[in-house]
N, C-alpha and C positions, 0 to 999 in steps of 0.2 A: 515636367510641364509647367509653363508659365501662364498664369491666368491674368488677363488685363481687365481692369474695371472700365467699361466703355465710357462712363462719365468723366474719367480722369485721363483719357487718351486723346491725342490730337493727330489729325492727318498731316503728315509732313511732306508728302510728294504726290503728284498726279502723273502716273506713268503715261496715260493716253491723252495728256493735255494738248499736245501739238496736233493730234488728230481730231480734236473736238473744238471746232472754231467757236461754237456758242459758249462753251465753258471757258475758253481762253479769253473771250471778250469780257465775260463776267468777272474773271479773276483780275484782268487788267483794269477794269472799272473800279474794283475794290482797291487796287494798289495805287493807281494814279489818281490822286485827289488834289483839288485846288486848295490853297490855304483856307478859303472860306468854307469849303466842305469839311476840312479837318476841324475847323473851329465849331461848326454846327454839330458835328458828331460828338466832340468832346463835351460841349456844353449840354447836349442832350443826355449824355451819360451821367453828368453831374446832377442834372435834374431828376433822372430816374433814381439815382442813389438817394437823393434828398427825399423823394416822394414815396420811397419804398420803406415801410416800417422796419422790416427785417434788416435791411442794409444799414439804416440809421442806428438801430440798436447795436449791430456788430461794430460799427465805428465807435460808438460811445463806450462799448466794452473795452476797446483798445485805447480809448482816450484820444481819438483822432477826430479832426474836423476838416471837412472839405469845403472850400469856398465855392460859391455857385457860379463863379466866372473864372476864366483863365487869367493868369497874371499878365498884365500888359506892360510893355516897355517901348521906349522910343526907338524906332528902326531908322536905318540910314540907307537910302537908295543910291547905289553906285552908278555913275554915268555909263552909258553903253560903250562897248569897245568897237572901234572901227576895224573892219576886216579888209586887209590889203591883198589884192590879186596883182597880176603883173602890170595891167594897164589901168586899173581903177580901184578905188576904195569905196566902201559903203558901210552903212550901219545896218545891222540885222533887224528883221521885223520883230514884232512883239513876241512871237513864238520862239525867238532866239535860234532860228535856223537859217542856214544860207546854202542849202543844197542846190536850189534852183540857180543861184548866181554862179556857183562854182562849176556847174555843168554847162553853162552858157558862155563863160568867159575863160580866158587862158590862165592857168595857174602860174604861180611864181616860177617854178622850174618844171619842165616837162621832159620825160624820157620817151623817145620813140621806141616802138617794139618792132624790131627787125628780124630777130632770130628767136622763134618760139615754137613750142609744140602744142598741138591740140589733140587730146586723147578722149575717146568716148566709145561706148559699146554700139554695135551696129543698129540696135533697135532704137537708139536715140539720135540717129543721123539727121532727122528732120529738125531736132532742137539745135544741133550743132550748126546746121545751115542757117537757121534763124539767128543764132548767137553771132555768127560771123557777119551777117548782114547788118545786125543792130550795132555791132562794134564799129563797122565801117561808116555807118551813117551818123554815129554819135561822136566819134573821135575828133572830127574836124572842128566843131565848135569849142572843144576843149583844148585845141592846139596840139593834139596828139597825132602821131602817125602809126598806123597799125599795118604791118606788112603781111604777106601771105604766110600762114603757118605751115609747118610740117605736120601732116595729119596722120594719126594712127587710129584706124577703126578696129575695135576689138570684136571678136566673135561672140563673147559673152561678158557678163559683168562680175565674174569671180575675182576675188582679191589677187590670186596668183596671176591671173591674166593681166590685170593692171600693172602689178609689180614687174613682171617679166617684160612687158612692153615698154615701161618707163626706163628700166635699166638698159634695155637694148637701144632705145632711142637716144638716151643720154650718152651712151658709150660710143655711138656711131657718129656723133656730131661734135665739132670742136668746142664751140661756145654757144650755150643756150641761155638766153636772157630769162625766159619764163616758161614754166610748164602749166598749161591750163587743162584741167580734167573736168568732164561732166560725169556725174555719178547718179545712179538711180535714187529715187526718194527713199528715205528711211534707212540708208546704208551707212551708218556711222562707222562700221568696221572697215569699209573701204576707205572712208575719209581718214581714219586713223592710220591705216597702212600707208596711204600716199604721203601723209604729212611726216610720218616717221622716216620714210625713205628719202624725202626731199629735204628734211631738216637735219637728219643725223647721218644717214649712210652716204647719200650722194647730194650734197648741198646745192640747191638751186631754188630761186624764188618760185613759189607755186601758188596757184589759185584754183580752188575746187568749188564747183558750182553744182548745187542740187538741182536735179531735173525739174522738180516741182516749181522752182522759182522762175523757170523759163516757160511755163505754161500759162496761158491766159491771153488777154487782148494785147495788141501791139504796144499800147501805151504803158502797160505794166512791165512788159519785157524791156522796153526802152529804158524805163526808170531803173530796173535792176542792172542792166548793162552799163548805164552811166555810173552807178555806184561801184560796179566791178572795175571799171576803167580807173576810177579814182583810187581804189585800193591798189591796183596794179602799179599805178604811177608812184605811189608811196613805197611799195615794196622794191621797186627798181631804183629808188634813191631820189625821186622827184619831191617837190614841195608844193602843196596845194595852196595854202594861204598863210598869212601871218598877221600879227597884231603889233601895234606900236608899244614898245616898252621903254618909256622915257627914263633918263637918268634922274 
């Protein structure tokens, strides 16, 4: 038997974190801090050490001294990088993101999706219909063409059913550009089986979408589908954007 002292142990994982949105927000708030917040926390810690007699005595016993402020040095701000698309260039906003521009403009190189498979369990057929509609409405502004897929509707969501259907579909068609699967929420085992099959056994570009990400208001689904289309374009050999790299 191994006995652990509670005061000397630390929690290293949160198994139900993804299912607890409130806890996830709190963890992200702790992890994502601005430089000013980092500075305030560190200086606050230094003040607490200075004002706590026990901590001060421990430092003196070790012959250590902590300054009350963080070491300051001269920083250098680099100029912003210009993002190049096919027809225009722009400087990103202060949040250094350009998802909105990329989804409304034509990327540098676009691959049309003409021969592809769509596989989903029967109980998720309404999500598959919404996904197809969102892909059709979003692809035009991004310069992409999305053809009609070959559809496989599964009777259940077991791993064996997915694998057999994928193998049968890939074996019956000459050239498949892309395999797109919708899987139930929380089924990492299905995701792993599909990726192993598509990356190792029968190599083909694949995109697996969690059903949970396709639920919600139309604006959220549209945003998810836009990101999925960008991923698919890259997987098929397209190029989204570039930057100037001068000699």
